[in-house]
C-alpha positions as CSV (number, residue, x, y, z in Angstrom):
1,M,-18.6,228.9,198.5
2,P,-21.1,230.9,196.9
3,K,-18.7,233.8,197.1
4,P,-15.2,231.9,197.6
5,D,-13.0,233.6,200.9
6,E,-10.9,235.8,199.7
7,L,-7.9,234.9,202.2
8,I,-8.4,232.0,200.4
9,V,-7.9,233.8,196.8
10,D,-4.9,236.1,198.1
11,I,-3.0,233.2,199.3
12,A,-4.3,230.8,195.8
13,A,-2.9,233.9,194.1
14,R,0.5,233.7,196.2
15,V,1.5,230.7,195.6
16,E,1.3,231.0,191.4
17,S,2.9,234.7,190.8
18,G,5.9,233.1,193.7
19,Q,5.8,229.5,191.9
20,S,6.0,228.1,195.9
21,T,5.4,224.6,196.6
22,Q,6.0,225.9,200.6
23,M,2.4,226.7,201.8
24,S,0.8,224.2,203.6
25,L,-3.0,224.0,203.7
26,T,-6.5,222.1,204.8
27,V,-9.5,222.0,203.9
28,V,-13.1,221.0,203.6
29,I,-14.7,219.8,200.3
30,G,-17.9,218.5,200.5
31,G,-17.0,217.0,203.8
32,A,-14.2,215.3,202.8
33,V,-10.5,216.9,204.2
34,I,-7.5,217.6,202.3
35,T,-4.6,217.9,204.2
36,G,-1.5,218.9,202.2
37,R,1.2,221.7,200.7
38,L,0.6,223.5,197.8
39,A,1.4,223.5,193.8
40,P,1.6,226.4,191.1
41,E,-1.0,224.8,188.4
42,A,2.3,224.8,186.3
43,V,4.6,222.8,188.4
44,W,1.2,220.9,189.7
45,R,0.3,219.7,185.5
46,Q,3.9,218.6,184.8
47,R,4.5,216.7,187.6
48,V,1.2,214.3,186.7
49,S,2.4,214.9,183.4
50,E,5.9,213.2,184.3
51,V,3.8,210.6,186.8
52,L,0.8,210.1,184.0
53,T,3.8,209.6,181.2
54,D,5.7,206.8,183.2
55,S,2.8,204.5,183.6
56,A,2.6,201.7,180.6
57,Q,-1.1,202.2,180.6
58,L,-2.0,206.0,181.1
59,G,0.8,207.4,179.0
60,E,-1.5,208.6,176.3
61,F,-3.0,211.0,178.6
62,S,0.2,213.3,179.7
63,T,0.1,215.7,177.2
64,V,-3.4,216.9,178.0
65,F,-1.5,218.9,181.3
66,D,1.3,219.7,178.8
67,N,-0.7,223.2,178.5
68,P,1.0,225.9,179.2
69,V,-0.9,227.9,182.1
70,T,-2.6,230.9,181.0
71,K,-4.7,232.4,183.2
72,D,-6.4,235.8,183.7
73,G,-7.8,236.9,186.7
74,P,-8.0,235.7,190.6
75,P,-6.9,231.7,190.9
76,T,-10.6,229.4,190.5
77,H,-8.7,226.3,191.9
78,L,-6.0,224.8,194.6
79,H,-3.7,222.9,193.1
80,F,-2.6,220.0,195.9
81,H,0.4,218.0,195.6
82,V,2.1,216.0,198.5
83,A,-1.9,215.4,199.9
84,R,-3.7,213.7,201.3
85,I,-7.8,213.1,202.1
86,L,-8.2,211.7,205.7
87,Q,-10.6,209.5,207.4
88,G,-10.1,209.1,211.1
89,T,-6.3,208.9,211.6
90,V,-5.4,207.2,208.1
91,G,-4.6,209.6,204.9
92,V,-4.9,208.8,201.9
93,P,-2.4,207.8,199.7
94,S,-0.8,207.5,203.0
95,T,2.0,209.2,199.7
96,G,1.2,212.4,199.0
97,G,-0.8,212.8,196.5
98,M,-2.4,215.1,193.7
99,Y,-5.1,216.9,193.5
100,R,-7.4,219.7,192.1
101,V,-9.9,221.0,193.8
102,A,-12.4,224.6,192.7
103,I,-11.6,227.1,195.7
104,E,-15.5,228.2,194.9
105,D,-16.4,224.1,196.8
106,V,-13.9,224.7,199.7
107,S,-16.4,224.9,202.7
108,A,-14.2,225.1,205.2
109,W,-10.1,226.1,205.5
110,T,-6.4,226.4,207.5
111,V,-3.3,227.1,207.4
112,G,-0.9,224.3,207.5
113,D,-0.3,220.8,206.8
114,F,-2.7,218.5,209.3
115,S,-0.8,215.2,211.1
116,Y,-2.1,212.5,211.3
117,S,-0.9,208.6,213.3
118,D,-2.4,205.3,214.6
119,N,-1.4,205.9,218.0
Protein backbone atom coordinates (compact mmCIF):
# COMPACT_ATOMS: atom_id res chain seq x y z
CA MET A 1 0.00 0.00 0.00
CA PRO A 2 1.58 3.28 -1.02
CA LYS A 3 -0.45 5.04 1.68
CA PRO A 4 -1.35 2.57 4.46
CA ASP A 5 -5.04 1.97 5.06
CA GLU A 6 -6.17 4.16 7.96
CA LEU A 7 -8.31 1.35 9.41
CA ILE A 8 -5.42 -1.10 9.72
CA VAL A 9 -3.22 1.64 11.19
CA ASP A 10 -5.97 2.33 13.77
CA ILE A 11 -6.21 -1.37 14.62
CA ALA A 12 -2.43 -1.57 15.09
CA ALA A 13 -2.47 1.58 17.25
CA ARG A 14 -5.22 0.15 19.48
CA VAL A 15 -3.29 -3.08 19.92
CA GLU A 16 -0.20 -1.06 20.86
CA SER A 17 -2.01 1.23 23.30
CA GLY A 18 -4.07 -1.48 24.96
CA GLN A 19 -1.27 -4.03 25.17
CA SER A 20 -3.82 -6.61 23.98
CA THR A 21 -2.97 -9.85 22.21
CA GLN A 22 -6.54 -10.85 21.36
CA MET A 23 -7.08 -9.12 17.99
CA SER A 24 -7.07 -11.64 15.15
CA LEU A 25 -6.18 -10.45 11.68
CA THR A 26 -5.48 -11.97 8.29
CA VAL A 27 -3.35 -10.07 5.75
CA VAL A 28 -2.07 -10.57 2.23
CA ILE A 29 1.53 -9.49 1.72
CA GLY A 30 3.34 -10.15 -1.54
CA GLY A 31 0.86 -12.92 -2.35
CA ALA A 32 1.33 -14.67 0.99
CA VAL A 33 -1.60 -14.97 3.39
CA ILE A 34 -0.65 -14.55 7.05
CA THR A 35 -3.26 -15.14 9.73
CA GLY A 36 -2.99 -14.90 13.49
CA ARG A 37 -3.24 -12.62 16.48
CA LEU A 38 -1.64 -9.23 16.74
CA ALA A 39 0.60 -8.36 19.67
CA PRO A 40 2.03 -5.06 20.84
CA GLU A 41 5.58 -4.69 19.60
CA ALA A 42 7.03 -4.81 23.14
CA VAL A 43 5.24 -8.11 23.86
CA TRP A 44 6.30 -9.51 20.49
CA ARG A 45 9.95 -8.50 21.06
CA GLN A 46 9.94 -10.08 24.51
CA ARG A 47 8.61 -13.37 23.17
CA VAL A 48 11.12 -13.47 20.28
CA SER A 49 13.92 -12.70 22.76
CA GLU A 50 12.78 -15.57 25.01
CA VAL A 51 12.73 -18.02 22.10
CA LEU A 52 16.21 -16.96 20.98
CA THR A 53 17.58 -17.07 24.54
CA ASP A 54 16.48 -20.70 24.78
CA SER A 55 18.38 -21.58 21.59
CA ALA A 56 21.94 -22.83 21.91
CA GLN A 57 22.79 -21.56 18.41
CA LEU A 58 20.89 -18.26 18.36
CA GLY A 59 21.02 -17.08 21.97
CA GLU A 60 23.44 -14.24 21.20
CA PHE A 61 20.79 -12.57 19.00
CA SER A 62 18.24 -12.30 21.80
CA THR A 63 19.65 -8.97 23.00
CA VAL A 64 18.69 -7.34 19.67
CA PHE A 65 15.05 -7.70 20.72
CA ASP A 66 15.59 -6.47 24.30
CA ASN A 67 15.74 -2.78 23.37
CA PRO A 68 12.69 -0.87 24.57
CA VAL A 69 10.20 0.34 22.00
CA THR A 70 10.15 4.14 21.80
CA LYS A 71 8.36 5.49 18.75
CA ASP A 72 6.41 8.59 17.95
CA GLY A 73 3.67 8.54 15.39
CA PRO A 74 1.44 5.76 14.13
CA PRO A 75 2.60 2.13 14.01
CA THR A 76 4.48 1.11 10.88
CA HIS A 77 4.45 -2.67 11.42
CA LEU A 78 2.09 -5.42 12.48
CA HIS A 79 3.44 -7.93 14.99
CA PHE A 80 1.83 -11.35 14.74
CA HIS A 81 2.13 -14.15 17.24
CA VAL A 82 0.50 -17.58 17.08
CA ALA A 83 0.42 -16.88 13.34
CA ARG A 84 0.59 -19.05 10.27
CA ILE A 85 1.29 -18.57 6.59
CA LEU A 86 -1.60 -20.23 4.78
CA GLN A 87 -0.71 -22.35 1.78
CA GLY A 88 -3.57 -24.35 0.34
CA THR A 89 -5.06 -26.34 3.19
CA VAL A 90 -1.91 -26.12 5.33
CA GLY A 91 -0.79 -23.52 7.85
CA VAL A 92 2.96 -23.10 8.29
CA PRO A 93 4.11 -23.57 10.98
CA SER A 94 1.28 -25.65 12.36
CA THR A 95 2.06 -24.44 15.90
CA GLY A 96 2.09 -20.76 14.95
CA GLY A 97 5.00 -18.41 14.52
CA MET A 98 6.12 -14.85 15.12
CA TYR A 99 5.90 -12.51 12.13
CA ARG A 100 6.61 -8.79 11.71
CA VAL A 101 5.23 -7.19 8.57
CA ALA A 102 5.26 -3.63 7.29
CA ILE A 103 1.78 -2.12 7.17
CA GLU A 104 2.66 -0.43 3.87
CA ASP A 105 3.16 -3.88 2.30
CA VAL A 106 -0.36 -5.12 3.15
CA SER A 107 -2.40 -5.39 -0.06
CA ALA A 108 -5.56 -6.86 1.52
CA TRP A 109 -6.77 -7.72 5.01
CA THR A 110 -9.72 -8.91 7.03
CA VAL A 111 -10.55 -9.11 10.70
CA GLY A 112 -10.35 -12.66 12.00
CA ASP A 113 -8.04 -15.62 12.04
CA PHE A 114 -8.64 -17.97 9.11
CA SER A 115 -8.55 -21.57 10.11
CA TYR A 116 -7.48 -24.37 7.85
CA SER A 117 -8.16 -28.06 7.74
CA ASP A 118 -6.94 -31.11 5.94
CA ASN A 119 -10.46 -32.43 5.35
